[in-house]
C-alpha positions as CSV (number, residue, x, y, z in Angstrom):
1,M,1.2,-4.5,-7.9
2,L,0.1,-7.3,-6.1
3,Q,-3.5,-6.1,-6.0
4,Q,-3.3,-5.4,-9.5
5,T,-1.6,-8.9,-10.0
6,F,-4.6,-10.4,-8.0
7,E,-7.4,-8.7,-9.9
8,T,-5.4,-10.0,-13.2
9,L,-6.0,-13.6,-11.9
10,E,-9.6,-13.0,-11.2
11,Q,-10.2,-11.6,-14.7
12,E,-8.5,-13.8,-16.9
13,F,-9.7,-17.0,-15.2
14,A,-13.4,-15.5,-15.6
15,S,-12.8,-15.1,-19.3
16,D,-11.1,-18.7,-19.5
17,N,-7.6,-17.7,-19.9
18,D,-4.4,-19.3,-19.2
19,A,-2.8,-16.0,-18.3
20,C,-4.5,-16.9,-14.9
21,I,-1.9,-19.7,-14.3
22,D,1.0,-16.5,-14.8
23,A,-0.9,-14.4,-12.0
24,A,-1.3,-17.1,-10.0
25,K,2.5,-18.0,-10.3
26,A,3.4,-14.5,-9.6
27,I,1.1,-14.3,-6.4
28,V,3.1,-17.5,-4.7
29,E,6.7,-15.9,-6.0
30,C,5.6,-12.4,-4.3
31,A,4.3,-14.4,-1.0
32,C,7.4,-15.8,-0.9
33,R,9.7,-12.7,-1.5
34,V,7.8,-11.0,1.1
35,I,8.6,-13.2,3.7
36,L,12.1,-13.7,2.9
37,A,12.4,-10.0,3.1
38,N,10.9,-9.9,6.7
39,L,12.6,-13.1,8.0
40,D,15.6,-13.3,6.5
41,D,18.8,-13.1,8.4
42,P,21.4,-10.7,6.0
43,T,23.9,-12.3,8.4
44,S,23.2,-15.8,7.3
45,P,20.8,-14.9,4.0
46,L,18.5,-18.2,2.9
47,T,17.5,-15.9,0.1
48,P,18.1,-18.1,-3.1
49,P,21.6,-16.6,-4.5
50,E,20.8,-16.8,-8.3
51,Q,20.1,-14.0,-10.1
52,N,17.0,-15.5,-11.6
53,P,16.0,-18.2,-8.8
54,D,13.3,-21.0,-10.2
55,F,10.1,-21.0,-8.4
56,G,11.0,-24.1,-5.9
57,A,14.0,-22.2,-4.7
58,W,11.7,-19.4,-3.7
59,L,9.4,-21.6,-1.9
60,S,12.4,-24.1,-0.4
61,S,13.8,-21.0,0.7
62,A,10.8,-19.3,2.3
63,V,9.7,-22.8,4.3
64,R,13.4,-22.8,5.8
65,V,13.1,-19.1,6.9
66,L,10.1,-20.6,8.8
67,H,12.0,-23.3,10.2
68,L,9.5,-25.7,9.1
69,D,11.8,-27.9,7.9
70,Q,13.1,-28.8,11.2
71,V,10.1,-30.2,12.4
72,R,10.6,-33.8,13.3
73,D,7.2,-34.9,13.3
74,A,7.2,-37.4,9.7
75,S,3.7,-36.6,8.7
76,F,4.3,-33.2,8.7
77,R,7.8,-33.2,6.9
78,K,5.7,-35.0,4.3
79,L,3.3,-32.5,4.2
80,I,6.0,-29.7,3.4
81,S,7.5,-32.5,0.8
82,Q,4.3,-32.3,-1.1
83,Y,3.7,-28.5,-0.9
84,H,7.4,-28.3,-2.6
85,K,6.0,-30.6,-5.2
86,L,2.9,-28.7,-5.5
87,A,4.8,-25.6,-5.9
88,T,6.9,-27.5,-9.0
89,S,3.9,-28.3,-10.5
90,L,2.1,-25.2,-10.8
91,G,5.6,-23.5,-12.0
92,D,5.6,-26.2,-14.8
93,L,2.6,-25.6,-15.5
94,R,3.0,-21.8,-15.8
95,N,6.1,-22.6,-17.7
96,T,4.5,-24.9,-20.5
97,S,0.8,-23.5,-20.6
98,G,0.6,-19.7,-19.2
99,A,-0.4,-17.7,-22.3
100,V,2.4,-15.0,-21.3
101,S,4.7,-17.9,-20.1
102,H,7.9,-18.2,-21.5
103,G,7.3,-21.9,-22.4
104,R,7.9,-23.0,-25.7
105,D,4.3,-23.2,-27.6
106,G,2.5,-21.9,-24.5
107,F,0.3,-20.1,-26.4
108,L,-1.0,-23.0,-28.1
109,L,-1.7,-25.1,-25.1
110,K,-5.1,-24.4,-24.1
111,L,-6.4,-25.7,-20.5
112,S,-9.7,-26.7,-19.6
113,V,-11.8,-25.1,-17.1
114,H,-11.2,-27.7,-14.7
115,Q,-7.0,-27.5,-14.9
116,R,-7.2,-23.8,-14.4
117,R,-9.0,-24.2,-11.7
118,A,-6.6,-26.5,-10.3
119,A,-3.8,-24.2,-10.7
120,L,-5.5,-21.7,-8.6
121,L,-6.3,-23.6,-5.9
122,A,-2.8,-25.2,-6.0
123,A,-1.7,-21.4,-5.4
124,D,-3.9,-20.7,-3.1
125,A,-3.5,-23.8,-0.9
126,I,0.4,-22.8,-1.1
127,I,-0.3,-19.4,0.0
128,M,-2.7,-20.0,3.0
129,F,-0.1,-22.5,4.0
130,L,2.7,-20.0,4.4
131,H,0.6,-17.1,5.9
132,E,-0.4,-19.6,8.6
133,A,3.0,-20.3,9.4
134,Y,4.1,-16.8,9.0
135,L,1.7,-16.0,11.5
136,E,3.2,-18.2,14.0
137,H,6.9,-16.9,13.5
138,E,7.8,-14.0,15.5
139,P,9.3,-11.4,12.7
140,E,13.0,-9.5,13.4
141,L,11.7,-6.4,15.0
142,V,14.5,-4.4,14.1
143,R,14.1,-5.3,10.2
144,T,10.4,-5.9,9.8
145,R,8.2,-4.2,7.7
146,E,5.1,-5.4,9.3
147,P,3.1,-2.2,10.5
148,Y,2.8,-1.2,14.2
149,E,-0.9,-2.8,14.3
150,R,0.6,-6.2,14.0
151,F,2.2,-6.4,17.3
152,A,-0.9,-5.7,19.5
153,R,0.3,-7.8,22.4
154,M,4.2,-6.7,22.5
155,N,2.9,-3.1,22.4
156,A,0.7,-3.4,25.3
157,L,3.2,-4.8,27.2
158,I,6.0,-1.8,26.3
159,D,2.9,0.6,27.1
160,R,2.1,-1.2,30.6
161,N,6.1,-1.0,31.7
162,V,7.4,2.0,30.0
163,G,7.1,5.7,31.1
164,V,7.4,8.3,28.6
165,A,8.2,12.3,29.3
166,A,8.6,15.3,26.7
167,L,11.3,17.8,27.5
168,E,11.8,21.2,25.6
169,S,14.7,20.5,23.2
170,E,18.2,22.9,22.7
171,F,16.8,22.5,18.9
172,D,14.6,24.6,17.4
173,A,10.9,22.8,16.0
174,A,12.2,19.1,17.5
175,V,11.0,17.9,20.8
176,D,13.3,15.6,23.5
177,I,11.5,12.3,24.5
178,T,12.8,10.2,27.6
179,I,11.4,6.9,27.7
180,S,11.8,5.2,31.1
181,L,12.3,1.4,31.2
182,P,11.6,-0.9,33.8
183,N,15.2,-1.8,34.7
184,D,15.7,1.7,35.3
185,D,17.2,2.9,32.2
186,V,16.5,5.9,30.2
187,I,16.2,6.3,26.2
188,T,16.3,9.8,24.9
189,L,15.1,10.4,21.2
190,T,15.1,13.8,19.9
191,I,12.0,13.9,17.2
192,E,12.2,16.9,14.5
193,A,8.8,18.6,13.8
194,S,8.8,17.2,10.5
195,R,9.8,13.4,11.3
196,L,6.8,13.9,13.9
197,L,4.7,14.5,11.0
198,F,5.4,12.4,8.6
199,E,5.3,9.4,10.6
200,F,2.1,10.3,12.4
201,D,-0.1,12.2,10.3
202,R,0.4,13.0,6.6
203,D,-2.4,15.6,6.2
204,A,-0.9,17.4,9.1
205,Y,2.9,17.2,7.0
206,V,1.0,18.3,3.8
207,A,-0.3,21.4,5.5
208,A,2.9,22.3,7.5
209,L,5.0,21.8,4.1
210,I,2.3,24.4,2.2
211,A,2.2,27.0,5.2
212,S,6.3,26.6,5.2
213,R,6.7,27.3,1.4
214,E,4.1,30.5,1.7
215,A,6.2,31.6,4.8
216,D,9.5,30.9,2.7
217,A,7.9,33.2,-0.2
218,D,6.7,35.8,1.8
219,T,10.5,36.0,3.6
220,R,12.1,36.5,0.2
221,N,9.6,38.9,-0.8
222,S,10.1,41.0,2.0
223,D,13.8,41.0,1.5
224,I,13.5,41.8,-2.0
225,V,11.5,44.6,-1.3
226,D,14.3,45.7,1.5
227,V,16.7,45.2,-0.8
228,N,15.2,47.7,-3.3
229,H,14.0,50.2,-0.8
230,G,17.8,50.4,0.5
């Protein structure tokens, strides 16, 4: 969906259509939502509680969850404030001028190409600012939706210090894995064949599913034949 929105932004901007402002606003809001979904603490949430939060509320919450509002440097705090104003201005521009906006008579207010470019550059600046701050912020590892590859340094640290062994499981189509920690604690995981395939090799999962369906069908056919002969 985000990719489609970005493609719409490019297409509408190239076509001199004010709908590019709506797409820019949607991308900025999506960036804020992703940050909050990955970093917000459900026990003390900063996500806007309103049913339909305004544009500035999303940015404000994203800034807070990144702890950027706690920086003491006066010039940096001023920069944060300017980004708030930038977000609000972009939202106002979208509401009054976006071709598919909810602003009254918005479809009549055609902007010049320079104004459209200003709106897109503002959105780009906000997203890059948030993204750089996000990369510096360690996500909540228990809840993060980031991929495994995002944590290369942590992965390497664990792999250097943790031992892994696979044991025969008492369950069919499953394996017990023991993980030995540096403090001599041991974690045991039981992983079913289906889960292992689903998580690590989707093509193999599909192949196993097809073969299993065929095996079940053969078993049912054999049972039918046995019943008829009986």
